[in-house]
Structures are given as structure tokens and as C-alpha cells.
C-alpha positions in Angstrom: 33.4 46.4 40.7 30.4 47.9 39.1 27.0 47.2 40.3 24.1 47.9 36.9 21.0 49.3 38.3 17.9 47.3 37.8 14.7 49.3 37.3 11.2 48.6 36.0 10.3 45.5 38.2 8.4 47.2 40.9 6.0 48.9 38.2 5.1 45.9 36.7 4.1 44.2 40.1 2.3 46.8 40.8 0.5 47.1 38.0 -0.2 43.3 38.4 -1.5 43.7 42.0 -3.8 46.6 41.0 -5.6 44.7 38.1 -6.0 41.6 40.4 -7.8 44.0 43.2 -9.8 45.5 40.6 -11.3 42.0 39.4 -11.7 40.8 43.2 -13.6 44.2 43.8 -15.7 43.6 40.4 -16.7 40.0 41.7 -17.7 41.4 45.0 -20.2 43.9 43.7 -21.3 41.8 41.2 -22.3 39.1 44.2 -23.5 41.8 45.9 -25.7 42.6 43.9 -26.6 39.3 42.6 -27.6 38.6 46.1 -29.6 42.0 46.7 -31.8 40.7 43.8 -32.2 37.5 44.9 -33.8 38.6 48.3 -35.6 41.2 46.9 -37.5 38.8 44.7 -37.7 36.1 47.4 -39.4 39.3 49.1 -41.8 39.2 45.5 -42.6 35.9 46.1 -43.8 35.9 49.7 -45.9 38.7 48.8 -47.1 36.8 45.3 -48.1 34.0 47.9 -50.0 35.7 50.1 -51.8 37.7 47.3 -52.6 34.1 46.4 -54.1 33.1 49.3 -56.0 35.9 49.7 -57.7 35.2 46.4 -58.3 31.7 47.6 -60.0 32.8 50.9 -62.4 35.4 49.5 -63.8 32.7 46.7 -64.1 30.1 49.8 -66.0 32.8 51.8 -68.2 33.5 48.4 -69.1 29.6 48.3 -69.0 28.6 51.8 -71.5 31.2 53.0 -70.4 31.6 56.4 -73.7 34.1 57.0 -76.2 31.8 55.4 -77.3 34.1 53.7 -78.7 31.8 50.4 -82.3 32.0 50.9 -84.2 28.3 51.3 -81.1 26.9 52.8 -79.4 26.4 49.0 -76.2 25.9 48.5 -73.7 28.4 46.6 -72.5 28.3 43.3 -68.8 29.0 41.9 -68.3 32.5 41.7 -67.5 33.5 37.9 -64.4 31.8 36.6 -61.3 33.3 36.0 -62.3 36.0 38.8 -59.8 38.9 39.0 -60.2 40.4 42.4 -60.0 44.0 42.6 -56.7 45.4 43.7 -55.3 44.8 46.8 -53.6 47.4 49.4 -51.1 47.8 51.3 -47.8 45.5 50.5 -50.2 43.3 48.2 -50.6 46.4 45.7 -48.9 45.7 42.6 -50.8 42.0 42.5 -52.8 40.7 40.3 -55.1 37.6 41.2 -56.8 35.4 39.4 -59.7 33.0 40.8 -61.2 29.9 39.3 -63.5 28.0 40.6 -65.1 24.8 39.7 -67.6 22.3 41.1 -66.4 18.8 41.5 -69.1 17.3 43.4 -72.8 17.4 43.8 -74.6 15.1 46.2 -77.5 14.8 48.0 -78.4 12.6 50.8 -81.4 12.5 52.6 -82.3 15.8 53.5 -78.4 17.1 52.9 -76.8 18.4 50.3 -73.6 18.6 49.4 -71.4 20.5 47.5 -67.3 20.2 47.2 -65.5 23.3 45.1 -62.1 22.8 43.6 -60.9 26.8 44.3 -57.3 28.0 42.3 -55.7 31.1 42.9 -53.2 32.4 40.8 -51.2 35.7 41.4 -48.9 37.4 40.1 -46.9 41.1 39.7 -47.5 41.9 36.3 -51.2 43.6 35.2 -53.7 41.6 33.3 -54.3 38.9 34.0 -52.0 35.8 35.4 -49.8 33.8 34.5 -48.3 36.9 32.0 -48.2 36.4 28.2 -44.8 38.1 28.3 -43.1 38.1 32.1 -40.2 40.4 32.3 -36.7 39.5 34.7 -38.8 40.5 37.8 -42.3 38.5 37.1 -43.2 36.5 40.0 -45.9 34.0 40.2 -47.9 31.5 43.4 -50.7 29.2 43.3 -52.6 28.0 45.9 -55.1 25.2 45.9 -57.7 24.3 48.2 -60.8 21.7 48.1 -63.6 23.0 49.9 -66.9 21.5 50.7 -70.6 22.8 52.0 -72.7 21.0 53.6 -76.2 21.9 54.3 -79.7 20.4 55.4 -83.1 22.0 53.3 -85.4 20.5 56.7 -83.0 22.5 59.3 -84.9 25.9 60.3 -83.2 29.0 58.2 -81.0 30.8 58.8 -78.9 27.9 60.1 -78.6 25.2 57.6 -75.1 23.9 57.8 -74.9 20.5 58.6 -73.2 19.5 61.5 
């Protein structure tokens, strides 16, 4: 009885196994890259939020006049709108913050004057003003809004004119 040798089957199985392993490695590399990119965009989003919040707090400080520095117990006006804040430092460098402020109410009750302001701060990670005209794939933008009210009593003794 004569046995015929069959050759070539092992090489086909080895090539198939190499192709499957190569595809699996490519898939793992792709998922890892997307996960790293997503994590970086999440971090940039948090930084953009903090930059927008800094812009909102800057504008609120301008209109609330915490030191009652406005003479004759007057009320502050909105800062020029839109206002691009100076360059931010530290981990917020590279972000542009645009702040808009509108006065939504101005009322007088007796000797008390009340102003309400709507502040919108927008931060983005591209130069110029926010929103960017031509955003790139790593573009991140966050917006923070707040309504702020300030009351002053015109008959109170300066410099403390705040109501309350």
C-alpha cells in the first residue's frame, strides 16, 4: 500500500492565521487611537468650559462693581460687546474668549436702582473670535450664560451703596 503525501495545506492555514492576526492588530490600533483622540477632545472641552466661565466671571465682576467704585452710587454699564479677553495663562492658554453683555432691565423702585445684565461668554481653541469661521477637526467650543442683577441705593452713604 502506497501513501501519497499531500503538501501545502499547512502554508494556507498559516497565511490565513497571519491575515486574521494582522486585521485584529489593525483594529486594536484603530480603537486605541480613537480612544486617545476622544480623551484629548474631552480634556480640551473641559478647558474650554473653564475659559468660558472665566470670561463670564470677568464680565460679572465688571457689572457688579463689588468695590462700589462707581461714583455717586451709580450703576455699571456693560463692557464693550463683543469683548475679547486678554490671553489666558496656564492650561487655558490657546483659548480665545469672547464675552457679550446686554442690559435686559433697568428699574427704579423708590430710591433703589436695579439693573439686570445678560452675559454670554464663548470660548474656543482657535485664534480670532468665537465661533471660528472655519473650524478644524480638533475644534472645541463652550458657551456659558448668566443673568446678573445689581441694586444700588442712591440715598445710601458712599462708598457702600449696595442694596441689602
